[in-house]
N, C-alpha and C positions, 0 to 999 in steps of 0.2 A: 879424722884421718890426718896422718902425718906422713910426709914424704921422707923416706930413708934412702940414703945413697950407699952403694957398695961397689966393689970392684969384682967383675965377673971372674970366677976362677978358670974359665975356659979362654975367653977372648981378651981379658984384662981391660975391658972398657968400663968406665964409670957409668953406672946406670942406677935407676931408682925404682922403688916399689912404694905403694901406699899401704900404710899399716893402720889398723884400727886399734888404738892404744886403750880402748875401754875394755878389751879382752886381756885378762892377766897373763895367760900363757897360750902361745900359738906355735904350731909346727905344721908346715905345709911345703909343697913343692910347686915351683913356678919356673917357667922357661925364661932365660935371658932374652930381653927384647931385641938384642942385637944379633946374637949368634944362635938363639933358639935351643940351647942346651939346658937340661934340667938342673935346677939348683934347689937344695933343701934349705929352708929358712926356719930359724928358731928365734922367737921373740918373747921376752918377759917384760911385762909392764906392771906398774903399781900405781894406783890412783891416777891413771892417765899419763904417767911419766915412764919413759923407756928406761928399763934397768939393764937389759942385756939384748944384744942383737948379733946373731951368728948366722953364717951361711957357709955352705960347702957343696962341692960338686957331688952329683949322684953317680956312684960307680955302676957302670953298665956291663 
């Protein structure tokens, strides 16, 4: 597990998630730990190394 930091697109706080980089491609939704709004995460890893990390707000 690796801790990844990002800026919340809603409250603009710097927060983090734990990512399992043994999985090559991941896409999931998780709430911001500060403001509780949903964020969509997309991660791409290769051989345990992070290649791409994107996040965006969920349009409601």
